[in-house]
N, C-alpha and C positions, 0 to 999 in steps of 0.2 A: 365560440370559442372563450375559454375561460382565460380570465386576466390572473397573473399572478407576479409579485417581486420576485426578481434575481438578481444575482451578481455576474454582470457581463463583463467581460473583457474584449475591449474593442480594439486594443493595440498593444503587442508587447512591450514590456518596459513602463507602462502606464498602469495607474491603480484601476481595480475592478471598479465598475458603475453600478449602482443600486438603480434598478428602476423596473416598471409595469413590463411585461411581456404577453403576449398572446400564446396560449398553448393550445395546438389542434387538438380535438377528440382523438381518441385512440383508434387507430385503423385495426384490420384484423391482427392477430396475435401481438397486439400492443396493449400496453395497461398506463394508465395514469398514477403517479404515487405522488402522495402529499408527504414531504420531505418532515422528519420530526427531529434528527440529528444530523450532521455531516462533519466529517472529519477534514482539519486542516493538515494536509500533508505536503511533503515537499515535492511529490511527484506535480500537483497542481503549479507548484512555484517555480518549476522549470520552465511550464508553459507561458507564466506570466512573465518572466524574464528572458524569453526567447531561446531557451537553450533548447528547449524541444519545440520547432517550429508549427505552429497549428493556423490553419484559416482562419479570421476573425470576420466579423465579430463571433464570439463563442461563449457559452456557459461551461465554466468549467466544474469539478467536483466529482468526485469517484467514490467516496468512503461514506457510508451513511445507513440509515435505517429509517423507514417511513411507512405509509397505510395506503393501501390500494383504494383509489376513490373511484375508478372506472375501468371497463375492460373492453376491449373490441371483440369482433367476432372470431370466434373459435378457440378463444383463450380458456383452458381448462383447470391449470395448475393453481391459479388463485381466483379470488373473487373480492368483491369490494368489500371493505372493512378488514382484511387482512394485514397484517405487520408483514412487510418483506425486507429482506437485505438487497439492495442493488449489487449487481455483478458487473465489475468494470472491464472485465473480460469475457463477454457473451459467447457461448458456443451452439453449434448448431446439433450437437449430439450424434451425428452421423459420420463424419468425415473422419480419415485416418487418426488423425490425433485424438480426436473424441474417444474414438473405440479403444485408442490406447491408453485411457486413462489420463490423457494431458489436454484438457480443455482449454487451458491459458493459450496454446498455440494454435487453436482454430483459426481459420481464414477468417470467419464472420466477425469475430472481435477484431481481428488485426485490421479489417477493412473500415471498422467504425472510428478505430482508433485514429488513422491516418487520415480519412477522411472529414470525419466530423459530422457524419450523414447516416440516418437510418439504414437499414438493409436493402432498402428499395430506392435509395441515393437520393433522397429528399431531407429536409428538417420539419420538425413538429414545432419550432420557435419561430417568433417573429416578433420585431419591435412594434409598437403600437401605431408606426407610422407604416408598417408594412415590409419592413427590410428583414430578410432572411436572418436568423442566427443558428450556428452551428451548435451541435453535441460535443461531449467530450467523453471520450470511451462508452458512448451508448447511453449514459445514465445521466449526467450533469447535476448533481446533487445539490449544486448551489442555486438552483432554482427552487422555490416553495413548492412548486407544483411542477412535475416532471414526466414526460412522455418516454417509457422505456419499451424495446422489445420484451414480450413476454419471457424469453430464454436468458433476459438480463436481471430476473428476480427469483428468490428462494423465499420461500414462505417462513416466517419465525414462528415456530408453534411452541415455543416454550414461554415464560413470563419474564424472561430477561428484559432490563429496562431498554429504552431506545439509545442510552448514550453507551451502555455497554455492548448494544448490539452493534452500532456505529463502530467503535474501536474493534470488533471483531473482523468487520467485514472486509478490512486491506491491511492494516498494520500487524494486528495479531496473527491472521491466518499467513500473511506473507513470513512474518518472523518464526512462527511455529514451524511453519512448514520447509523453510529451508533449512532447519535442523534434523525434522523427522523424515524429511521425502527427499531434499535436495541431496544434503549430506550424509543421512542416515547414521547421524552421532551416535556413539555405542556409551553404556556406562562406564565409567571410570576414563573416560578421555578428558583430555586437555584441549580446552577452547580458547581461541581471540577472537573478539568482535570490534571492528573498527568501526565506530559512529554508533552512538546512544541517542538516536532520535527514536522515533515510534517503531522502527522496523526493527533497528538494533536493539534496543531495549525487550523486544520480544523474541528475538535470537538469544539474549541473554537468560531470559527465564526459559527457554523451550531447552536451553542446555541444561540449566537446575532441573528440569523436570524428567530429563532421561538419565540424570544422573552424572553428568561431567563433573569430574572433581576438581577440576581448576578451571574458572571461568574469568578471562583478562578483559576485561573493558578498555576500549581506548577512544579517546576525544580527545578535542582541541578546547572543550569547555570544561572549566574546573567543577561549575555547578552540577554537570552530569554524572559526577561520581556518586552523589547521593542516590540519585534516580536508579543507577547500575547496580549499586550495591544492595538495595532495598528490593531487587527483583533476582538477585542470585549471584551477582558478579563477586569473585572472591579477592581480585585485585582491580586496581585501575591505573592506566597510564595516562597524563596529560601529556600529548605527542606534540605540544607548541615548545616544551622545554627539555623533553626526554625522545631520544630515538626509541621508538616502539619496537622495531625489530630486536636490537640489542637487548631491551627490556624483556621482550617475551622470551627470548631466547635463553636470558639469565633464570627467571622464573620456571624453565622448564629444562634445567640443567644442560643448556648448551643445544639442545635437541631441536627446539621450535614446537609448537603446538600441532596436536594431531589434527584439528580441524581450525580454519581460520575464516572469517566472514567479513566481508565489506558491505556496509549498508550504507553509506553514504553516497557513492556515484561520482568518484573523482579519481582520475588516473593514479595519483600518488598514492592514496593509501590503498587501491587496489595492486601496486606493484609492493608495498610494504606488508600487504597482507600475504601475498605470495611468498614473499621472501621470509616471512615468519613461520610459514608451514613447513613442518619436520620432513624428513626424507619418508615417502611412502604415505603422506598425508595429503589433505583435500582443503583446497581454498574455494570458498563459493561467493559468488558478486550476488549481491541481491540490491545494491542501490541503484537508481536510474541516473545514467551519465547523458550529458550532451550528446546530441545526435553525431558530432563529429570527435567525439573523444577516443582518444587511443592509449592505451598502455604499453610499457615497455617491459616485457618479461624476459627473463634469464631462459632462454629455451632449453638449454642444455640440462637445468633443474628438472623440467619434463622428462627427460632421458634419463639421466644418471641418479636423481633422485627420485624418480618414478612418482613425482608430484602429479596431482589431478587438478586441473582449474577447471571451474562450470560455473555456468549462470543458473537463475532460478527466476522464474516469472510466477508471480501470484504463490511464492512458496513449494511451487511444482504441486499444489494441491488440486483438489477437486471440489469446489465450493459447494456444490448440491449435497454432497455426500459429506464434506469436512467440516461446514458452516456448524451445524446442529451439534456435531461431535465434541467442536471446540466449546460449545456452550455448556456440555456435560462436565468438561473438563474445568470450567469456573464453578459449575453448581456443586462439584464435590470437591472443591477447594484446592486443586491443584493449580489452576491458572489464575495470576493477580488481575483485576482491571483497575479497581479503585486507583491502585498506585500509580497507573499509566495516565491518569487525565487529570492534567493541571489545573485548568480552567475551562470554561465555557464563554461563548460570545454569541452577541446576535447577528442577525446577518447585515444590519447597518455598519457591525465593528471589524467585517472582514478583512479589510485593510491592514488595520491594527494588528487582527489576528496574524497576519502573515509577516507582519514586522516583527513581531513578538518571536515569532517560528526563528525568521532569520537569525534574530539575536540570542538564540539558543535559549530563550527563557522556558519553554515548556518543553516537557516530555510529549504529550500529545494534548490538544486542544480539539474542540468541537463547536461547529455553530449550531445554536439550538432555535427551535421555532417555539416550544411551549415550556 
C-alpha cells in the first residue's frame, strides 16, 4: 500500500489534520489518482462545520485535477499518465437517470456521498495505525493520492493547466450549467444572482455568455463587487445595508428579474431570490444547504404569478460530455478562468485556506501540490 499525505476530518467543528495515510491498491474498475490541484469549496466546509453530517474520520475534497498513477482490472477509459478530472457525483451510465441525461441523480453517486464508502461498501484509506477513513463524494481530493471508481474520472484531453482544470471541475460547470441547462436563460433576459462565491460568480459569467442584458449580483461582502463586475455583472447590491428584493425590482421597473439564482445555501436568500423573481420567471437554487434547512415560500406566487422554483445539482450538466466543451469555451476566449482564481495554498495551509474562504477574502482558491 502506498503512503501519502492527506487532510483528514476526525470530527466536525475541528480543524483538518494533515498526516500520512495508507492508500489501497486499485481494485477492479478503480483508479489511483495523484492530485495536482484541489478546489477549496463551501461544500466541504458544510461537512467540516457539521451542517452536512458525514461519518468520520473522512478525507474531504471533491473538486480538482490529477494524474492517473495506477489502474485496476478492467479499466479501459484511462491509463497511467492520463490527466483526469474527478467527478464528485459518479454515475453508472445504465440507470433511468443516466439514460435521461441526468447523471448527477444516479443512485451510485448518491450512495457514495452519504456512506463515504466505495461502491463495494468498503474504504481504500487507512491511518498508519490501521483505522479506516471514509471517502468524500467518491473522490477525496484532499489526499495527495486518492483511489476512485473509474466512473468517477474523466480524461483531460487538452493542454489546459491543472489549476484551470480544477476550477472547471465543480464551480464552473455548476455555475454555467445552472444558467444554460437548469434555467435555460435566454438572450436579453434580466438575471439576479444571490451569492458571489465560486458557483455564483460562474452563474454571473454564464449569464453574460448567453447574452443577459442586466445581471444583478447580490452579496453581503462588499469586496465581491469587483469580482462580480469583472465577470459580467452590470449591478451589485450589498444586502447587508440594502433590501435586495426591493433593489432588484427597482432595477427591473418594478417587475423583478426574469431569472434568479441562489448560490449560497441559506433559507433567507432563497426566499429573497424567489420574491425577486418576476411573474412567469424562474428561481433556481444552486447552493448547498444544511441538511435540515427549510425555506418559507409564498405558495400563492407559484399559482397566481406562475413562478417556477427548482434546484440544480452539478448544474444539471453531464460531466463526461460537458467538461471538454467548457474547456473549448475557455480556449476560444468566452470563459474567464484567471479572473476566478484568487490564490493557491499548500496542503499544510488548508485550514487557513478555509478560514479565508469563510471571511469572504477569495473568489476561488486551490490547494496545489506542484
